[in-house]
C-alpha positions as a printed Julia matrix, in Angstrom:
78×3 Matrix{Float64}:
  -6.73  17.28  -62.74
  -5.25  19.23  -65.63
  -8.66  20.48  -66.77
  -9.58  21.57  -63.25
  -6.36  23.53  -62.82
  -6.72  25.1   -66.27
 -10.25  26.2   -65.46
  -9.09  27.61  -62.12
  -6.28  29.48  -63.87
  -8.7   31.07  -66.34
 -11.12  32.09  -63.58
  -8.31  33.51  -61.41
  -6.89  35.37  -64.42
 -10.28  36.99  -64.97
 -10.51  37.89  -61.25
  -7.03  39.47  -61.43
  -8.17  41.67  -64.31
 -11.29  42.7   -62.36
  -9.32  43.43  -59.17
  -6.77  45.55  -61.04
  -9.51  47.53  -62.77
 -11.26  48.16  -59.43
  -8.2   49.72  -57.81
  -8.36  53.5   -57.41
  -6.21  55.63  -59.67
  -2.97  56.92  -58.2
  -2.72  59.88  -60.6
  -3.56  63.1   -58.78
  -3.4   65.48  -61.72
  -2.11  65.89  -65.26
   1.15  67.43  -64.04
   1.96  64.25  -62.15
   1.44  62.28  -65.35
   3.74  64.57  -67.32
   6.5   64.76  -64.71
   6.41  61.05  -63.96
   5.34  61.61  -60.38
   8.85  62.49  -59.22
   7.49  64.99  -56.71
   5.5   62.28  -54.98
   8.5   60.01  -54.48
   8.96  60.79  -50.79
   5.32  61.67  -50.08
   3.97  58.14  -50.32
   1.33  57.07  -47.85
   0.36  53.64  -46.69
  -2.73  52.3   -48.43
  -5.84  52.25  -46.25
  -9.36  50.91  -46.51
 -10.6   49.74  -49.88
  -7.27  50.42  -51.6
  -5.38  48.21  -49.15
  -7.91  45.41  -49.51
  -7.72  45.52  -53.3
  -3.91  45.49  -53.23
  -3.92  42.41  -51.0
  -6.56  40.65  -53.1
  -4.59  41.34  -56.28
  -1.35  40.09  -54.74
  -3.04  36.96  -53.41
  -4.68  36.19  -56.74
  -1.38  36.78  -58.55
   0.47  34.4   -56.26
  -2.27  31.78  -56.62
  -2.2   32.16  -60.42
   1.58  31.7   -60.42
   1.39  28.57  -58.22
  -1.3   27.03  -60.41
   0.85  27.82  -63.45
   3.79  25.95  -61.93
   1.5   23.02  -61.1
   0.28  22.95  -64.7
   3.85  22.91  -65.99
   4.64  20.03  -63.65
   1.55  18.08  -64.79
   2.33  18.52  -68.48
   5.94  17.41  -68.06
   5.01  14.19  -66.26
């Protein structure tokens, strides 16, 4: 059981890296990078399409990775 969960954790960790790298950049221009994006604070828009899907996939994979991590801690302590 431990080996299966450890393998799943490694695979999910890799998928998290891939899903984060596939997300579109939120930087609009160099000025936004220099100013910290303070001008865009109240101009946020809800994510749509591919961006929304990737955000949900990343959140789901992160939650699954965390749950498997807790299960691994439980298995090693007992």
